[in-house]
C-alpha positions, 0 to 999 in steps of 0.5 A: 772510498775511504774518506778518512782513515785513523790510526796510532792509537793504543794502549798507553799509561796515565801520564803518556802520549800518542801521537795519531794520524789522520789520513783523508782522501783528496776530495775531503781535505783540500780546501777544507779545515780539519779537526778531531773528535772524541766519544769516550764511553757513554758520551757523545762525539764531541769536537776537540781538536781543531787545524788552525785553533789547536784546542790544547794540542799539537796539531799538523797537517801535512798537505802533501801526503792529505795527512794530518796528525793529534800529539797528546801529551799527559795524557789522563784516563779522562782521554780515553776515548774513540778518536775520530778525524774529519772535517771541522764541524765549526766551520763547515757543516758538510762532515764527510761519512765518519771512519772507524775511528782509534781506540784509545785507553789511557790506563794503568 
């Protein structure tokens, strides 16, 4: 049973944009706050965006489809990372199993 499935990553030039999507199993999604995490090379995974808080990005949740997105604009090389979605750790402690993530590479 897949709990979180990330998609939308890829190679983009600096200044470009990407839209990431997260499909969440109903059991993991309903009634919980979600968030986006990223793990740059050589660093630990960290929460970078929250559905309710924004986190400096534009994100939306589609409860009907159990999906939420992360719109990333003006990307920089330092944004290169593997991006994951899960429950918001600032609110919840019972996070789901981590998915494989989606690779975002910002390079010319």
